[in-house]
Short mmCIF file of the C-alpha atoms (twelve columns), coordinates in Angstrom:
data_MODEL
# 
_entry.id   MODEL 
# 
loop_
_atom_site.group_PDB 
_atom_site.id 
_atom_site.type_symbol 
_atom_site.label_atom_id 
_atom_site.label_alt_id 
_atom_site.label_comp_id 
_atom_site.label_asym_id 
_atom_site.label_seq_id 
_atom_site.Cartn_x 
_atom_site.Cartn_y 
_atom_site.Cartn_z 
_atom_site.pdbx_PDB_model_num 
ATOM 1  C CA . MET A 1  0.000   0.000   0.000  1 
ATOM 2  C CA . LYS A 2  1.336   3.412   -0.890 1 
ATOM 3  C CA . LYS A 3  1.507   5.760   2.092  1 
ATOM 4  C CA . ASP A 4  -0.146  8.575   0.162  1 
ATOM 5  C CA . LEU A 5  -3.398  6.574   0.217  1 
ATOM 6  C CA . MET A 6  -3.713  7.624   3.862  1 
ATOM 7  C CA . ASP A 7  -4.995  10.998  2.607  1 
ATOM 8  C CA . ILE A 8  -8.147  9.387   1.188  1 
ATOM 9  C CA . LEU A 9  -8.765  6.326   3.392  1 
ATOM 10 C CA . ALA A 10 -11.396 6.383   6.138  1 
ATOM 11 C CA . CYS A 11 -12.798 3.802   8.526  1 
ATOM 12 C CA . PRO A 12 -15.593 1.879   6.748  1 
ATOM 13 C CA . VAL A 13 -17.479 1.520   10.053 1 
ATOM 14 C CA . CYS A 14 -17.588 5.113   11.346 1 
ATOM 15 C CA . LYS A 15 -15.811 7.131   8.598  1 
ATOM 16 C CA . GLY A 16 -13.173 8.182   11.156 1 
ATOM 17 C CA . ARG A 17 -9.528  8.945   10.449 1 
ATOM 18 C CA . LEU A 18 -7.191  5.969   10.157 1 
ATOM 19 C CA . ASP A 19 -3.681  5.842   11.608 1 
ATOM 20 C CA . LEU A 20 -0.966  3.721   10.037 1 
ATOM 21 C CA . ARG A 21 1.315   1.309   11.888 1 
ATOM 22 C CA . VAL A 22 3.988   -0.183  9.658  1 
ATOM 23 C CA . ASP A 23 5.435   -3.639  10.365 1 
ATOM 24 C CA . HIS A 24 7.367   -4.061  7.116  1 
ATOM 25 C CA . GLU A 25 8.080   -1.541  4.392  1 
ATOM 26 C CA . GLU A 26 9.899   -1.743  1.056  1 
ATOM 27 C CA . GLU A 27 10.892  1.585   -0.494 1 
ATOM 28 C CA . ASP A 28 7.737   3.740   -0.309 1 
ATOM 29 C CA . GLU A 29 5.269   0.842   0.016  1 
ATOM 30 C CA . VAL A 30 3.853   -0.677  3.209  1 
ATOM 31 C CA . VAL A 31 3.984   -4.464  2.816  1 
ATOM 32 C CA . THR A 32 2.529   -5.417  6.218  1 
ATOM 33 C CA . GLY A 33 0.996   -3.328  8.936  1 
ATOM 34 C CA . THR A 34 -2.252  -2.155  10.473 1 
ATOM 35 C CA . LEU A 35 -4.703  0.667   9.968  1 
ATOM 36 C CA . LEU A 36 -6.234  1.834   13.254 1 
ATOM 37 C CA . CYS A 37 -9.344  3.956   13.696 1 
ATOM 38 C CA . GLY A 38 -8.967  6.468   16.507 1 
ATOM 39 C CA . ALA A 39 -12.743 7.042   16.664 1 
ATOM 40 C CA . CYS A 40 -14.156 3.512   16.987 1 
ATOM 41 C CA . ALA A 41 -10.956 1.515   17.720 1 
ATOM 42 C CA . GLU A 42 -11.409 -0.930  14.820 1 
ATOM 43 C CA . THR A 43 -8.263  -2.303  13.200 1 
ATOM 44 C CA . TYR A 44 -7.665  -3.291  9.586  1 
ATOM 45 C CA . PRO A 45 -4.718  -5.438  8.481  1 
ATOM 46 C CA . ILE A 46 -2.371  -4.695  5.615  1 
ATOM 47 C CA . GLU A 47 -1.004  -7.909  4.101  1 
ATOM 48 C CA . ASP A 48 1.029   -8.270  0.910  1 
ATOM 49 C CA . SER A 49 0.665   -4.482  0.382  1 
ATOM 50 C CA . ILE A 50 -3.156  -4.727  0.340  1 
ATOM 51 C CA . PRO A 51 -5.256  -3.040  3.044  1 
ATOM 52 C CA . ASN A 52 -8.261  -5.150  4.066  1 
ATOM 53 C CA . LEU A 53 -10.941 -2.535  4.708  1 
ATOM 54 C CA . LEU A 54 -13.837 -4.940  4.998  1 
ATOM 55 C CA . PRO A 55 -15.893 -4.286  8.129  1 
ATOM 56 C CA . PRO A 56 -14.902 -6.684  10.951 1 
ATOM 57 C CA . ASP A 57 -18.129 -8.726  10.799 1 
ATOM 58 C CA . VAL A 58 -17.685 -9.307  7.051  1 
ATOM 59 C CA . ARG A 59 -13.969 -10.077 7.473  1 
ATOM 60 C CA . ALA A 60 -14.816 -12.796 10.024 1 
ATOM 61 C CA . GLN A 61 -17.161 -14.482 7.522  1 
ATOM 62 C CA . THR A 62 -14.558 -14.536 4.745  1 
ATOM 63 C CA . GLY A 63 -11.666 -15.326 7.033  1 
# 
């Protein structure tokens, strides 16, 4: 995931601002990490450079 996407991403549950925590980064791309919503405390994983922004209840069904 490119870091500049943070300017347009919002929490799919409450539309709050997301904060980025990077676990692994290559050049200017986040390979693994987490997006955290400061408003509702939901978390969204980033795996293989792809943010999973499915709501938590939907993510559990596809999991």
